[in-house]
TORPA-4810 file (N, C-alpha, C, O; in nm, 3 decimals):
<nodes>
NODE_1_-5.943_-2.901_27.642_-5.938_-3.054_27.655_-6.094_-3.104_27.628_-6.188_-3.039_27.675_M
NODE_2_-6.113_-3.206_27.560_-6.243_-3.253_27.559_-6.278_-3.340_27.665_-6.211_-3.425_27.724_T
NODE_3_-6.445_-3.287_27.682_-6.503_-3.358_27.779_-6.593_-3.499_27.740_-6.677_-3.511_27.651_E
NODE_4_-6.556_-3.578_27.815_-6.660_-3.702_27.797_-6.709_-3.776_27.902_-6.653_-3.796_28.010_W
NODE_5_-6.829_-3.821_27.859_-6.992_-3.845_27.931_-6.953_-3.977_27.939_-6.868_-4.024_27.864_L
NODE_6_-7.035_-4.069_28.062_-7.071_-4.198_28.052_-7.230_-4.201_27.982_-7.310_-4.110_27.964_T
NODE_7_-7.237_-4.354_27.950_-7.355_-4.367_27.886_-7.453_-4.311_27.952_-7.526_-4.233_27.890_R
NODE_8_-7.475_-4.336_28.076_-7.589_-4.300_28.152_-7.607_-4.127_28.124_-7.712_-4.078_28.085_E
NODE_9_-7.495_-4.058_28.148_-7.501_-3.896_28.140_-7.559_-3.872_28.015_-7.666_-3.812_28.013_E
NODE_10_-7.499_-3.914_27.889_-7.505_-3.891_27.782_-7.685_-3.947_27.733_-7.763_-3.879_27.666_A
NODE_11_-7.707_-4.054_27.776_-7.876_-4.079_27.792_-7.978_-3.996_27.847_-8.082_-3.965_27.789_L
NODE_12_-7.941_-3.960_27.969_-7.985_-3.837_28.031_-8.015_-3.704_27.970_-8.128_-3.656_27.973_E
NODE_13_-7.910_-3.642_27.912_-7.871_-3.494_27.843_-7.973_-3.518_27.704_-8.040_-3.423_27.664_R
NODE_14_-7.979_-3.648_27.636_-8.025_-3.645_27.513_-8.178_-3.697_27.519_-8.263_-3.673_27.434_L
NODE_15_-8.195_-3.765_27.627_-8.323_-3.812_27.646_-8.392_-3.894_27.545_-8.500_-3.864_27.493_K
NODE_16_-8.306_-4.021_27.516_-8.334_-4.124_27.433_-8.287_-4.242_27.475_-8.213_-4.242_27.573_V
NODE_17_-8.319_-4.357_27.412_-8.286_-4.483_27.480_-8.161_-4.525_27.411_-8.102_-4.466_27.320_R
NODE_18_-8.133_-4.631_27.467_-7.965_-4.669_27.439_-7.957_-4.681_27.286_-7.864_-4.626_27.227_P
NODE_19_-8.060_-4.756_27.212_-8.045_-4.786_27.080_-8.025_-4.682_27.002_-7.936_-4.686_26.917_Q
NODE_20_-8.121_-4.547_27.022_-8.085_-4.424_26.960_-7.951_-4.368_26.983_-7.879_-4.326_26.892_T
NODE_21_-7.919_-4.369_27.119_-7.764_-4.309_27.128_-7.649_-4.404_27.048_-7.543_-4.351_27.012_L
NODE_22_-7.674_-4.541_27.023_-7.564_-4.651_26.961_-7.602_-4.596_26.793_-7.499_-4.579_26.727_Y
NODE_23_-7.691_-4.576_26.741_-7.752_-4.522_26.599_-7.693_-4.376_26.591_-7.656_-4.335_26.481_A
NODE_24_-7.683_-4.315_26.677_-7.602_-4.149_26.674_-7.471_-4.214_26.624_-7.434_-4.210_26.507_Y
NODE_25_-7.399_-4.279_26.735_-7.266_-4.327_26.709_-7.219_-4.369_26.574_-7.134_-4.312_26.506_V
NODE_26_-7.286_-4.477_26.545_-7.276_-4.553_26.409_-7.288_-4.461_26.330_-7.195_-4.471_26.249_S
NODE_27_-7.373_-4.344_26.300_-7.366_-4.272_26.185_-7.253_-4.168_26.198_-7.229_-4.090_26.105_R
NODE_28_-7.190_-4.168_26.303_-7.049_-4.067_26.309_-7.135_-3.912_26.396_-7.076_-3.806_26.410_G
NODE_29_-7.246_-3.930_26.433_-7.291_-3.789_26.489_-7.243_-3.761_26.635_-7.249_-3.646_26.678_R
NODE_30_-7.190_-3.877_26.723_-7.171_-3.845_26.829_-7.001_-3.918_26.859_-6.995_-4.041_26.855_I
NODE_31_-6.916_-3.867_26.877_-6.777_-3.932_26.900_-6.778_-3.999_27.031_-6.832_-3.951_27.130_G
NODE_32_-6.688_-4.160_27.024_-6.714_-4.221_27.118_-6.546_-4.299_27.152_-6.470_-4.327_27.059_M
NODE_33_-6.517_-4.320_27.269_-6.395_-4.399_27.314_-6.414_-4.480_27.397_-6.515_-4.466_27.466_R
NODE_34_-6.339_-4.577_27.420_-6.324_-4.676_27.528_-6.277_-4.612_27.659_-6.181_-4.536_27.672_P
NODE_35_-6.385_-4.665_27.783_-6.350_-4.574_27.883_-6.222_-4.636_27.940_-6.222_-4.759_27.945_D
NODE_36_-6.105_-4.569_27.985_-5.963_-4.585_28.031_-5.972_-4.696_28.153_-5.896_-4.791_28.170_A
NODE_37_-6.086_-4.657_28.234_-6.091_-4.739_28.361_-6.144_-4.881_28.340_-6.097_-4.978_28.400_A
NODE_38_-6.265_-4.890_28.236_-6.298_-4.997_28.215_-6.352_-5.028_28.087_-6.467_-4.995_28.062_D
NODE_39_-6.271_-5.099_27.986_-6.291_-5.075_27.822_-6.373_-5.155_27.785_-6.365_-5.194_27.669_P
NODE_40_-6.482_-5.207_27.875_-6.632_-5.258_27.850_-6.740_-5.162_27.826_-6.851_-5.188_27.778_R
NODE_41_-6.690_-5.037_27.869_-6.794_-4.935_27.904_-6.718_-4.826_27.769_-6.607_-4.836_27.715_R
NODE_42_-6.813_-4.739_27.751_-6.760_-4.627_27.617_-6.810_-4.482_27.709_-6.892_-4.474_27.801_S
NODE_43_-6.732_-4.385_27.648_-6.742_-4.306_27.661_-6.804_-4.188_27.557_-6.755_-4.208_27.446_Q
NODE_44_-6.870_-4.106_27.556_-6.938_-4.024_27.487_-6.887_-3.863_27.473_-6.878_-3.792_27.573_Y
NODE_45_-6.855_-3.814_27.337_-6.804_-3.665_27.353_-6.891_-3.582_27.404_-6.997_-3.579_27.342_R
NODE_46_-6.881_-3.494_27.520_-7.014_-3.389_27.561_-7.018_-3.305_27.466_-7.136_-3.277_27.441_A
NODE_47_-6.915_-3.229_27.374_-6.965_-3.131_27.280_-7.064_-3.193_27.174_-7.165_-3.136_27.134_D
NODE_48_-7.021_-3.319_27.133_-7.145_-3.363_27.019_-7.247_-3.371_27.091_-7.339_-3.300_27.051_D
NODE_49_-7.273_-3.450_27.210_-7.404_-3.461_27.258_-7.503_-3.310_27.284_-7.622_-3.283_27.264_I
NODE_50_-7.385_-3.233_27.339_-7.455_-3.069_27.350_-7.517_-3.030_27.206_-7.637_-3.003_27.195_A
NODE_51_-7.437_-3.029_27.109_-7.492_-3.000_26.972_-7.616_-3.067_26.906_-7.702_-3.010_26.839_A
NODE_52_-7.608_-3.209_26.940_-7.738_-3.274_26.906_-7.865_-3.237_26.978_-7.978_-3.228_26.931_L
NODE_53_-7.822_-3.218_27.109_-7.952_-3.173_27.194_-7.990_-3.034_27.166_-8.108_-3.000_27.176_A
NODE_54_-7.901_-2.954_27.132_-7.946_-2.838_27.097_-8.038_-2.849_26.935_-8.146_-2.793_26.917_T
NODE_55_-7.987_-2.907_26.861_-8.057_-2.947_26.712_-8.206_-3.011_26.735_-8.309_-2.964_26.687_R
NODE_56_-8.198_-3.099_26.798_-8.355_-3.167_26.876_-8.418_-3.072_26.947_-8.540_-3.076_26.928_R
NODE_57_-8.377_-2.973_27.033_-8.452_-2.905_27.059_-8.528_-2.789_26.988_-8.634_-2.729_27.007_A
NODE_58_-8.426_-2.781_26.899_-8.434_-2.662_26.793_-8.573_-2.698_26.690_-8.646_-2.606_26.655_R
NODE_59_-8.598_-2.839_26.646_-8.690_-2.891_26.582_-8.673_-2.886_26.431_-8.590_-2.799_26.406_G
NODE_60_-8.708_-2.931_26.343_-8.672_-2.950_26.193_-8.749_-2.850_26.094_-8.767_-2.880_25.976_R
NODE_61_-8.797_-2.718_26.156_-8.877_-2.642_26.087_-8.781_-2.590_25.986_-8.662_-2.600_26.017_S
NODE_62_-8.815_-2.528_25.855_-8.734_-2.488_25.765_-8.691_-2.387_25.818_-8.569_-2.390_25.807_P
NODE_63_-8.734_-2.268_25.889_-8.711_-2.160_25.957_-8.613_-2.173_26.074_-8.537_-2.080_26.101_R
NODE_64_-8.614_-2.271_26.134_-8.531_-2.284_26.255_-8.395_-2.337_26.222_-8.296_-2.305_26.289_A
NODE_65_-8.387_-2.439_26.089_-8.288_-2.468_26.012_-8.205_-2.391_25.957_-8.085_-2.417_25.963_I
NODE_66_-8.251_-2.280_25.893_-8.196_-2.162_25.831_-8.147_-2.085_25.938_-8.030_-2.050_25.954_A
NODE_67_-8.243_-2.061_26.011_-8.169_-1.961_26.141_-8.040_-2.012_26.197_-7.945_-1.935_26.210_E
NODE_68_-8.034_-2.132_26.229_-7.914_-2.183_26.294_-7.834_-2.174_26.186_-7.737_-2.103_26.212_S
NODE_69_-7.833_-2.223_26.062_-7.713_-2.203_25.981_-7.644_-2.088_25.994_-7.522_-2.084_26.005_A
NODE_70_-7.740_-1.962_25.993_-7.695_-1.846_25.975_-7.625_-1.806_26.112_-7.519_-1.744_26.124_I
NODE_71_-7.690_-1.844_26.192_-7.617_-1.819_26.365_-7.475_-1.888_26.362_-7.373_-1.823_26.385_D
NODE_72_-7.471_-2.000_26.337_-7.336_-2.088_26.366_-7.214_-2.055_26.259_-7.094_-2.072_26.282_W
NODE_73_-7.271_-2.005_26.137_-7.189_-1.957_26.016_-7.161_-2.078_25.966_-7.098_-2.063_25.861_G
NODE_74_-7.182_-2.203_25.994_-7.169_-2.313_25.932_-7.268_-2.340_25.819_-7.387_-2.312_25.830_E
NODE_75_-7.198_-2.410_25.680_-7.305_-2.425_25.575_-7.407_-2.525_25.621_-7.388_-2.589_25.724_P
NODE_76_-7.532_-2.542_25.536_-7.644_-2.601_25.564_-7.576_-2.728_25.498_-7.572_-2.824_25.575_A
NODE_77_-7.534_-2.746_25.398_-7.464_-2.876_25.326_-7.336_-2.875_25.289_-7.288_-2.777_25.232_F
NODE_78_-7.261_-2.990_25.319_-7.122_-3.006_25.292_-7.129_-3.066_25.174_-7.206_-3.161_25.157_A
NODE_79_-7.037_-3.012_25.061_-7.060_-3.079_24.917_-6.883_-3.131_24.941_-6.796_-3.107_25.024_T
NODE_80_-6.895_-3.220_24.808_-6.753_-3.241_24.778_-6.669_-3.159_24.725_-6.550_-3.192_24.721_T
NODE_81_-6.717_-3.022_24.669_-6.658_-2.934_24.622_-6.603_-2.841_24.710_-6.486_-2.806_24.696_I
NODE_82_-6.670_-2.799_24.797_-6.646_-2.714_24.917_-6.699_-2.738_25.066_-6.816_-2.774_25.072_S
NODE_83_-6.650_-2.728_25.152_-6.714_-2.711_25.315_-6.657_-2.643_25.398_-6.543_-2.605_25.372_T
NODE_84_-6.718_-2.609_25.516_-6.660_-2.549_25.616_-6.656_-2.646_25.746_-6.755_-2.692_25.804_I
NODE_85_-6.537_-2.665_25.774_-6.506_-2.750_25.906_-6.436_-2.685_26.015_-6.328_-2.629_25.999_Q
NODE_86_-6.497_-2.694_26.129_-6.403_-2.598_26.219_-6.345_-2.489_26.190_-6.229_-2.452_26.205_H
NODE_87_-6.461_-2.425_26.134_-6.427_-2.284_26.115_-6.325_-2.229_25.979_-6.290_-2.112_25.969_G
NODE_88_-6.293_-2.319_25.898_-6.203_-2.333_25.801_-6.291_-2.393_25.665_-6.374_-2.483_25.655_G
NODE_89_-6.226_-2.293_25.561_-6.291_-2.332_25.440_-6.195_-2.438_25.358_-6.074_-2.426_25.343_L
NODE_90_-6.261_-2.520_25.318_-6.189_-2.627_25.251_-6.243_-2.650_25.099_-6.365_-2.655_25.082_F
NODE_91_-6.154_-2.665_24.985_-6.181_-2.689_24.857_-6.127_-2.852_24.826_-6.010_-2.888_24.832_Y
NODE_92_-6.237_-2.930_24.795_-6.220_-3.075_24.746_-6.113_-3.135_24.881_-6.034_-3.226_24.858_R
NODE_93_-6.122_-3.077_25.009_-6.057_-3.133_25.129_-5.926_-3.080_25.134_-5.845_-3.135_25.209_G
NODE_94_-5.888_-2.972_25.059_-5.764_-2.897_25.068_-5.828_-2.735_25.137_-5.936_-2.676_25.124_K
NODE_95_-5.703_-2.705_25.210_-5.762_-2.566_25.297_-5.736_-2.469_25.178_-5.653_-2.484_25.089_D
NODE_96_-5.833_-2.357_25.198_-5.859_-2.258_25.082_-5.740_-2.166_25.132_-5.657_-2.122_25.052_A
NODE_97_-5.736_-2.140_25.267_-5.620_-2.019_25.293_-5.477_-2.078_25.263_-5.390_-2.003_25.216_V
NODE_98_-5.453_-2.200_25.288_-5.323_-2.257_25.228_-5.326_-2.251_25.054_-5.220_-2.236_24.994_A
NODE_99_-5.410_-2.259_25.005_-5.416_-2.261_24.845_-5.411_-2.102_24.809_-5.351_-2.067_24.707_L
NODE_100_-5.467_-2.017_24.885_-5.463_-1.894_24.845_-5.326_-1.827_24.859_-5.300_-1.725_24.796_S
NODE_101_-5.231_-1.892_24.948_-5.115_-1.830_24.956_-5.016_-1.901_24.883_-4.911_-1.839_24.868_G
NODE_102_-5.022_-2.055_24.815_-4.923_-2.126_24.754_-4.987_-2.145_24.598_-4.915_-2.135_24.499_A
NODE_103_-5.119_-2.171_24.592_-5.162_-2.218_24.444_-5.181_-2.104_24.358_-5.202_-1.993_24.408_A
NODE_104_-5.174_-2.120_24.226_-5.202_-2.027_24.128_-5.373_-2.019_24.126_-5.443_-2.090_24.197_T
NODE_105_-5.414_-1.942_24.053_-5.561_-1.929_23.993_-5.581_-2.069_23.902_-5.680_-2.140_23.914_L
NODE_106_-5.495_-2.090_23.830_-5.527_-2.204_23.746_-5.525_-2.327_23.805_-5.615_-2.408_23.783_E
NODE_107_-5.390_-2.361_23.912_-5.402_-2.458_23.999_-5.541_-2.462_24.090_-5.605_-2.567_24.102_E
NODE_108_-5.580_-2.336_24.154_-5.724_-2.393_24.214_-5.831_-2.418_24.125_-5.912_-2.506_24.155_T
NODE_109_-5.846_-2.335_23.991_-5.958_-2.367_23.934_-5.962_-2.541_23.882_-6.068_-2.605_23.882_A
NODE_110_-5.845_-2.595_23.845_-5.815_-2.720_23.818_-5.861_-2.809_23.910_-5.926_-2.908_23.876_S
NODE_111_-5.826_-2.779_24.057_-5.865_-2.833_24.175_-6.024_-2.843_24.194_-6.081_-2.950_24.218_L
NODE_112_-6.085_-2.732_24.181_-6.230_-2.693_24.204_-6.305_-2.781_24.073_-6.418_-2.826_24.093_L
NODE_113_-6.251_-2.801_23.964_-6.314_-2.824_23.865_-6.283_-3.018_23.817_-6.318_-3.089_23.723_W
NODE_114_-6.214_-3.035_23.920_-6.145_-3.163_23.908_-6.100_-3.205_23.786_-6.136_-3.309_23.732_A
NODE_115_-6.006_-3.111_23.732_-5.952_-3.110_23.578_-5.835_-3.195_23.579_-5.736_-3.165_23.645_A
NODE_116_-5.845_-3.314_23.497_-5.716_-3.391_23.456_-5.616_-3.333_23.387_-5.508_-3.392_23.394_D
NODE_117_-5.621_-3.224_23.315_-5.540_-3.116_23.243_-5.515_-2.992_23.319_-5.580_-2.961_23.418_V
NODE_118_-5.440_-2.937_23.281_-5.414_-2.799_23.368_-5.502_-2.714_23.304_-5.514_-2.725_23.182_P
NODE_119_-5.572_-2.621_23.373_-5.644_-2.504_23.313_-5.570_-2.383_23.298_-5.490_-2.339_23.379_V
NODE_120_-5.604_-2.329_23.181_-5.533_-2.196_23.133_-5.657_-2.104_23.113_-5.767_-2.128_23.063_S
NODE_121_-5.594_-1.967_23.178_-5.684_-1.840_23.142_-5.625_-1.735_23.051_-5.660_-1.617_23.045_F
NODE_122_-5.525_-1.799_22.977_-5.452_-1.698_22.874_-5.535_-1.659_22.800_-5.610_-1.746_22.756_A
NODE_123_-5.557_-1.512_22.754_-5.644_-1.473_22.668_-5.580_-1.458_22.537_-5.457_-1.470_22.536_S
NODE_124_-5.648_-1.431_22.409_-5.617_-1.433_22.287_-5.505_-1.306_22.276_-5.411_-1.311_22.197_P
NODE_125_-5.522_-1.227_22.338_-5.418_-1.086_22.349_-5.447_-0.987_22.233_-5.372_-0.892_22.210_G
NODE_126_-5.564_-1.013_22.156_-5.558_-0.927_22.025_-5.620_-0.789_22.052_-5.624_-0.714_21.955_R
NODE_127_-5.664_-0.748_22.160_-5.731_-0.611_22.155_-5.604_-0.499_22.194_-5.498_-0.530_22.248_H
NODE_128_-5.640_-0.379_22.157_-5.572_-0.272_22.165_-5.481_-0.278_22.255_-5.537_-0.318_22.357_D
NODE_129_-5.369_-0.260_22.274_-5.285_-0.236_22.400_-5.299_-0.133_22.460_-5.248_-0.128_22.572_A
NODE_130_-5.355_-0.041_22.421_-5.391_0.094_22.505_-5.529_0.116_22.599_-5.563_0.200_22.682_R
NODE_131_-5.599_-0.017_22.534_-5.707_-0.021_22.627_-5.670_-0.085_22.758_-5.575_-0.162_22.767_E
NODE_132_-5.756_-0.048_22.875_-5.744_-0.122_22.997_-5.841_-0.101_23.055_-5.924_-0.020_23.015_S
NODE_133_-5.858_-0.196_23.208_-5.958_-0.188_23.272_-6.112_-0.256_23.205_-6.095_-0.374_23.175_G
NODE_134_-6.207_-0.222_23.187_-6.334_-0.263_23.167_-6.333_-0.289_23.021_-6.403_-0.376_22.968_R
NODE_135_-6.262_-0.221_22.966_-6.292_-0.222_22.782_-6.210_-0.307_22.754_-6.251_-0.373_22.658_G
NODE_136_-6.056_-0.360_22.810_-6.002_-0.454_22.749_-6.081_-0.595_22.796_-6.107_-0.674_22.704_A
NODE_137_-6.116_-0.626_22.910_-6.213_-0.731_22.950_-6.325_-0.768_22.866_-6.349_-0.883_22.828_A
NODE_138_-6.391_-0.664_22.839_-6.521_-0.700_22.754_-6.487_-0.746_22.591_-6.556_-0.817_22.517_F
NODE_139_-6.328_-0.666_22.555_-6.294_-0.700_22.445_-6.256_-0.854_22.423_-6.290_-0.912_22.320_A
NODE_140_-6.178_-0.923_22.534_-6.117_-1.018_22.519_-6.246_-1.102_22.566_-6.259_-1.194_22.486_T
NODE_141_-6.326_-1.105_22.643_-6.456_-1.190_22.629_-6.514_-1.196_22.496_-6.538_-1.303_22.439_L
NODE_142_-6.537_-1.077_22.445_-6.597_-1.092_22.303_-6.518_-1.184_22.220_-6.572_-1.259_22.139_A
NODE_143_-6.378_-1.179_22.240_-6.277_-1.266_22.117_-6.318_-1.387_22.189_-6.400_-1.449_22.121_E
NODE_144_-6.293_-1.441_22.295_-6.331_-1.569_22.324_-6.462_-1.648_22.309_-6.474_-1.768_22.284_L
NODE_145_-6.557_-1.556_22.330_-6.692_-1.605_22.302_-6.702_-1.627_22.136_-6.790_-1.701_22.091_A
NODE_146_-6.611_-1.560_22.051_-6.659_-1.564_21.911_-6.554_-1.680_21.848_-6.549_-1.725_21.733_A
NODE_147_-6.492_-1.703_21.938_-6.391_-1.825_21.900_-6.440_-1.972_21.992_-6.385_-2.075_21.956_E
NODE_148_-6.496_-1.978_22.056_-6.516_-2.057_22.154_-6.625_-2.162_22.087_-6.696_-2.136_21.989_G
NODE_149_-6.620_-2.284_22.160_-6.674_-2.390_22.068_-6.826_-2.412_22.172_-6.829_-2.386_22.292_R
NODE_150_-6.928_-2.458_22.101_-7.009_-2.498_22.219_-7.008_-2.605_22.337_-6.962_-2.713_22.299_P
NODE_151_-7.048_-2.601_22.470_-6.991_-2.680_22.546_-7.105_-2.802_22.565_-7.072_-2.916_22.599_S
NODE_152_-7.234_-2.762_22.540_-7.308_-2.892_22.568_-7.286_-3.005_22.514_-7.262_-3.016_22.394_L
NODE_153_-7.293_-3.117_22.608_-7.277_-3.244_22.566_-7.126_-3.282_22.550_-7.097_-3.397_22.518_G
NODE_154_-7.026_-3.188_22.572_-6.895_-3.244_22.557_-6.834_-3.243_22.697_-6.870_-3.187_22.800_R
NODE_155_-6.721_-3.328_22.666_-6.654_-3.383_22.783_-6.576_-3.280_22.863_-6.538_-3.180_22.803_G
NODE_156_-6.549_-3.293_22.990_-6.456_-3.210_23.051_-6.299_-3.180_22.998_-6.236_-3.075_23.004_P
NODE_157_-6.258_-3.317_22.941_-6.109_-3.310_22.881_-6.127_-3.220_22.779_-6.033_-3.141_22.773_A
NODE_158_-6.213_-3.199_22.696_-6.203_-3.125_22.565_-6.237_-2.997_22.575_-6.196_-2.925_22.483_T
NODE_159_-6.326_-2.927_22.694_-6.355_-2.816_22.781_-6.263_-2.760_22.814_-6.273_-2.638_22.828_L
NODE_160_-6.144_-2.822_22.839_-6.057_-2.727_22.917_-5.941_-2.682_22.836_-5.860_-2.604_22.887_Y
NODE_161_-5.925_-2.730_22.699_-5.834_-2.685_22.589_-5.848_-2.521_22.561_-5.781_-2.467_22.474_R
</nodes>
């Protein structure tokens, strides 16, 4: 169960002015809800306040920021392609663990690359059938490189063909 704090408790723990507390709430850094006993008052999520107080105490030195990112296992930057939230990895908002069990490699690549058309990893298949492993892989890569067209300046739709 999430613990909630009064305005006064939040201000005391963060050691900030009310304007700063409201700015943190408006930027989504601290969760807020109306007080059930008095809807004119607000309550603030204690976990968010504790995390913010820890970040403020740590400072903004690059070393401290890097150490905290490693300590907590969270990424330093969330991106639209992938992010880690609440201990889970997400690709473009979809749970990566669920994708690994249900989606094909091609479907996952299409999601990551934001492809409008399905991605195909089919190989030309003209290498010697007796080859296996690394030799077959390099032969296939050589064929694809020889037949491929330059990608510089080309749109995504033509690159996926």
